[in-house]
Each structure stands twice: as C-alpha cells, then as structure tokens.
C-alpha positions as a Python dict, from the first residue, in 0.01 Angstrom:
ca = {
    (1, 'M'): (0, 0, 0),
    (2, 'P'): (45, -93, 396),
    (3, 'S'): (-168, -423, 441),
    (4, 'E'): (-488, -393, 624),
    (5, 'F'): (-216, -550, 945),
    (6, 'V'): (29, -317, 920),
    (7, 'Q'): (-213, -13, 923),
    (8, 'S'): (-434, -125, 1179),
    (9, 'T'): (-137, -264, 1469),
    (10, 'L'): (45, 111, 1342),
    (11, 'E'): (-236, 297, 1414),
    (12, 'S'): (-266, 88, 1791),
    (13, 'I'): (38, 138, 1818),
    (14, 'R'): (27, 524, 1835),
    (15, 'T'): (-350, 548, 1998),
    (16, 'A'): (-129, 365, 2269),
    (17, 'Y'): (221, 566, 2300),
    (18, 'G'): (157, 883, 2027),
    (19, 'Q'): (423, 948, 1780),
    (20, 'P'): (751, 767, 1793),
    (21, 'V'): (1128, 985, 1853),
    (22, 'N'): (1256, 980, 1478),
    (23, 'N'): (1701, 927, 1472),
    (24, 'A'): (1701, 975, 1850),
    (25, 'P'): (2129, 916, 1930),
    (26, 'I'): (2130, 548, 2097),
    (27, 'S'): (2438, 391, 2230),
    (28, 'V'): (2453, 26, 2256),
    (29, 'S'): (2707, -203, 2340),
    (30, 'Q'): (2548, -522, 2471),
    (31, 'V'): (2308, -808, 2277),
    (32, 'S'): (2015, -998, 2461),
    (33, 'G'): (2067, -1395, 2547),
    (34, 'K'): (1800, -1473, 2237),
    (35, 'F'): (2126, -1463, 2026),
    (36, 'A'): (2249, -1744, 2143),
    (37, 'D'): (1975, -1944, 1978),
    (38, 'Q'): (2029, -1767, 1674),
    (39, 'S'): (2242, -1992, 1359),
    (40, 'G'): (2298, -2017, 998),
    (41, 'D'): (2175, -1757, 812),
    (42, 'E'): (2057, -1552, 1119),
    (43, 'V'): (2231, -1253, 1243),
    (44, 'R'): (2530, -1279, 1437),
    (45, 'P'): (2562, -1097, 1787),
    (46, 'N'): (2834, -829, 1622),
    (47, 'H'): (2618, -773, 1317),
    (48, 'A'): (2328, -681, 1486),
    (49, 'L'): (2548, -439, 1747),
    (50, 'A'): (2716, -320, 1384),
    (51, 'A'): (2372, -251, 1225),
    (52, 'A'): (2240, -80, 1562),
    (53, 'R'): (2534, 189, 1528),
    (54, 'N'): (2491, 225, 1217),
    (55, 'V'): (2155, 286, 1104),
    (56, 'R'): (1945, 467, 774),
    (57, 'S'): (1681, 559, 1021),
    (58, 'R'): (1561, 470, 1374),
    (59, 'E'): (1181, 530, 1539),
    (60, 'T'): (1189, 511, 1940),
    (61, 'W'): (893, 452, 2150),
    (62, 'Q'): (815, 528, 2503),
    (63, 'L'): (605, 242, 2639),
    (64, 'G'): (554, 457, 2963),
    (65, 'A'): (743, 543, 3217),
    (66, 'P'): (745, 405, 3529),
    (67, 'G'): (897, 558, 3803),
    (68, 'G'): (935, 907, 3581),
    (69, 'V'): (1204, 694, 3359),
    (70, 'P'): (1070, 567, 3024),
    (71, 'Y'): (1087, 242, 2911),
    (72, 'E'): (1155, 229, 2532),
    (73, 'I'): (1141, 45, 2220),
    (74, 'T'): (1403, 164, 1934),
    (75, 'V'): (1299, -11, 1549),
    (76, 'A'): (1621, 54, 1348),
    (77, 'L'): (1665, 30, 948),
    (78, 'S'): (2006, -15, 838),
    (79, 'D'): (2167, -130, 462),
    (80, 'I'): (2415, -421, 507),
    (81, 'A'): (2609, -599, 189),
    (82, 'K'): (2642, -970, 209),
    (83, 'T'): (2879, -1080, -63),
    (84, 'A'): (2799, -922, -394),
    (85, 'H'): (2407, -830, -263),
    (86, 'K'): (2255, -532, -59),
    (87, 'H'): (2016, -598, 209),
    (88, 'S'): (1804, -421, 474),
    (89, 'M'): (1836, -551, 809),
    (90, 'I'): (1593, -449, 1134),
    (91, 'T'): (1712, -406, 1474),
    (92, 'V'): (1488, -422, 1797),
    (93, 'V'): (1671, -250, 2070),
    (94, 'H'): (1508, -196, 2444),
    (95, 'R'): (1579, -23, 2690),
    (96, 'R'): (1455, -70, 3055),
    (97, 'P'): (1409, 253, 3351),
    (98, 'G'): (1784, 242, 3517),
    (99, 'T'): (1984, -21, 3214),
    (100, 'D'): (2154, 62, 2916),
    (101, 'P'): (2046, -39, 2571),
    (102, 'M'): (2013, -378, 2449),
    (103, 'V'): (1981, -543, 2099),
    (104, 'D'): (1696, -787, 2153),
    (105, 'T'): (1671, -946, 1804),
    (106, 'A'): (1777, -861, 1437),
    (107, 'W'): (1675, -941, 1097),
    (108, 'R'): (1813, -938, 791),
    (109, 'L'): (1536, -930, 498),
    (110, 'P'): (1600, -1065, 164),
    (111, 'H'): (1569, -717, -22),
    (112, 'V'): (1626, -316, 32),
    (113, 'E'): (1337, -133, 197),
    (114, 'P'): (1242, 177, -19),
    (115, 'E'): (1389, 512, 64),
    (116, 'G'): (1169, 672, 312),
    (117, 'S'): (1059, 358, 476),
    (118, 'S'): (971, 355, 815),
    (119, 'P'): (1147, 145, 1061),
    (120, 'T'): (844, 22, 1239),
    (121, 'D'): (651, -21, 898),
    (122, 'A'): (914, -246, 785),
    (123, 'L'): (924, -456, 1109),
    (124, 'L'): (577, -498, 1104),
    (125, 'R'): (537, -606, 735),
    (126, 'F'): (845, -850, 870),
    (127, 'I'): (625, -1014, 1131),
    (128, 'E'): (306, -1059, 852),
    (129, 'A'): (565, -1265, 669),
    (130, 'N'): (725, -1440, 936),
    (131, 'G'): (482, -1445, 1214),
    (132, 'I'): (343, -1695, 1449),
    (133, 'P'): (2, -1609, 1618),
    (134, 'V'): (23, -1547, 2013),
    (135, 'I'): (-228, -1566, 2284),
    (136, 'L'): (-234, -1386, 2611),
    (137, 'D'): (-447, -1555, 2856),
    (138, 'S'): (-769, -1642, 2686),
    (139, 'H'): (-780, -1333, 2439),
    (140, 'E'): (-773, -1376, 2055),
    (141, 'P'): (-492, -1507, 1880),
    (142, 'T'): (-274, -1227, 1708),
    (143, 'L'): (29, -1168, 1558),
    (144, 'F'): (112, -846, 1757),
    (145, 'I'): (-34, -789, 2110),
    (146, 'V'): (-36, -380, 2183),
    (147, 'Q'): (-105, -246, 2531),
    (148, 'A'): (-338, -551, 2656),
    (149, 'V'): (-419, -653, 2981),
    (150, 'A'): (-488, -1066, 3172),
    (151, 'P'): (-562, -1205, 3429),
    (152, 'T'): (-267, -1400, 3444),
    (153, 'A'): (100, -1375, 3251),
    (154, 'T'): (71, -1672, 3061),
    (155, 'L'): (115, -1610, 2656),
    (156, 'S'): (157, -1926, 2466),
    (157, 'L'): (174, -1977, 2083),
    (158, 'A'): (-140, -2026, 1883),
    (159, 'E'): (46, -2297, 1634),
    (160, 'T'): (339, -2487, 1651),
    (161, 'P'): (629, -2419, 1430),
    (162, 'A'): (711, -2731, 1216),
    (163, 'A'): (1089, -2737, 1315),
    (164, 'G'): (970, -2585, 1630),
    (165, 'A'): (1186, -2279, 1603),
    (166, 'K'): (1046, -1970, 1750),
    (167, 'I'): (1201, -1693, 1883),
    (168, 'L'): (951, -1469, 2132),
    (169, 'A'): (978, -1109, 2198),
    (170, 'S'): (781, -938, 2491),
    (171, 'F'): (867, -616, 2626),
    (172, 'R'): (774, -449, 2961),
    (173, 'R'): (563, -665, 3135),
    (174, 'D'): (398, -523, 3452),
    (175, 'E'): (161, -646, 3699),
    (176, 'D'): (-47, -469, 3915),
    (177, 'G'): (-394, -506, 4095),
    (178, 'N'): (-587, -492, 3744),
    (179, 'G'): (-366, -757, 3606),
    (180, 'W'): (-58, -839, 3334),
    (181, 'H'): (-14, -539, 3113),
    (182, 'Y'): (209, -666, 2825),
    (183, 'S'): (322, -343, 2618),
    (184, 'W'): (433, -521, 2328),
    (185, 'A'): (460, -893, 2224),
    (186, 'Y'): (499, -1094, 1928),
    (187, 'A'): (662, -1430, 1784),
    (188, 'I'): (893, -1527, 1499),
    (189, 'D'): (891, -1853, 1345),
    (190, 'T'): (1252, -1873, 1281),
    (191, 'A'): (1250, -2116, 1049),
    (192, 'R'): (1029, -1996, 837),
    (193, 'Y'): (1284, -1682, 812),
    (194, 'V'): (1612, -1870, 749),
    (195, 'A'): (1436, -2027, 444),
    (196, 'S'): (1323, -1701, 338),
    (197, 'Q'): (1679, -1576, 329),
    (198, 'R'): (1765, -1926, 89),
    (199, 'R'): (1547, -1813, -186),
}
C-alpha cells in the first residue's frame, strides 16, 4: 500500500500535469553534470545511459509547453545485475524545449521492484527514504515540490546532511510577472543513499 506521501504527491503531479505517456520512445546520449559529483556505490554515467536505453517501463510527464514545445521529464525503471544480485534502477531524464534528452540522475535500488510497478511511484518511494526536505522561498519544507510559485528563486534545504552530500534536482524553473515557478524539485542525501547500498 503506497504511503500518504507517495499517494498525495502522485495526486498533485497528476492534477498539475495530467496522465503520463507510458513507454514513449526516447533516445538518450548524454548525462548531466551532476554525475561529476557521484562516486563509490553511486551510478556511473555509462551505467545510467545503458539503463535509460534498456528499460522495463517508463513514464513521461509534460511540464508545460513554453513556445508550444513540451518540457518533458521521463522516469524510467530498469532491472540490472550487479555480480550475482539483481537490482532495479531509477533513471530521471529531462528534455528542455529545443534540446536532446539528458539523464539528470540515476539511482540503483537495493531491491528489485515488483512487476507492474510505476516508475514514478518507485521514484517517490526512493525520495521518501533518501530525500531531504526542501524550502522554496518562504514555503513550508517538503520532500517534493510540484508546481510551486514564489517571489524569489531561493531554493534551500530544511536540514544539512551529516556528510554534506546532496543532489538537488529542479526542473522547469521559469520567471514571469507573478514570480518564480518550479515544476518539480527535490533533494537526495547521497550519503544516506550510499549507506543503503552497503547494507
């Protein structure tokens, strides 16, 4: 049974952006600069690209269409084998208007997701376990920001990770006369994530 966080966040995403497109074709050849900060038990760029190309299922969300061209986020779920053990991997791919798709982050799970699992559900469960609450301007802290507006673009962490390790993900940040708009935003405590891989 999904937790209250997963259920309410997924409902907010669907209210804001409608239903996702399931298993839409996608061609990915590059990763974001965030992978320069990943090491040890975290996912390497070549593994992330392989996972983004060979997926069990994927869900693509359109976070608006500035200038008539959609800004898309794709959450993909793959199964991988590390030595004798199987795991699932979550890959987040974003495509800004007029650009090629790019892997933003990828996370290896310490288990195999059940058949029929929604990639977005899996991502939200991962954020619930490894996320750091984020604060947009004067908004209340939350693990996941969906379509929020604030007078400034100040995005901060509600708490500092013990090891100072974090990956901050924010998508479609726009400014207009009403303030700054964030479509999606969340943060991952990478030290907690790495520790979970070693259990």
